[in-house]
N, C-alpha and C positions, 0 to 999 in steps of 0.2 A: 504494500500500500504506500503510495507516494503522497506526501503532504507538501503543497507549494505555498510559500509565503511571498506575497507580492509587495507588501508594505509593512514596515515595522516602525512604530512611533515610540520613541523613548522620551519620557518626561523626567527632568531632574531639577533639583534645586541646589544652588551653590550657597553655602552658608560660611561666612567669614567670622573671625573673632574667637573661634574655639581653639583650644590647644589640642594636640594629638592625644594627650592623656584623657581629657574630657570625652573625646569621641570614643575611645576604646572602652571606657567605663559604661558609657551610654549603650554602645552596641552589645556589650556583654549582657546587660540587663535584657535587652530585646531578644538576644539569642536564647537566653534561658527561658524567657516567656514563650518564644516560638517552639522550643523543644517540648515544653509542657503541652502546648496546644496540639502539636503533632502526635505526641504520645497518647493523648486523650482520644484523638480521632482514630488512631490505629487500634486502640483498645475497643472502641465502638465498632469499627469495621470487622474486627476479629469476632466480637461477640455476635454481630449480625450474621456473619458467615457460619459460625458454629450453630446458631439457632436455625438457619435455613437448612443446614445439613441434617440436623436432628428431626426437622419436620418432614423431610423426604423419607 
């Protein structure tokens, strides 16, 4: 199966005035929150899959 992308739009925001240390701390917090969200979704998907298998 082939997927063709004809146009890609990337939006970004440039922020000045922050030090590298502040950016690293901020991104670590976001990464941890993202990890938790992904883990919760994975758990839900696994539970749904197991439920569907048991129903069959």
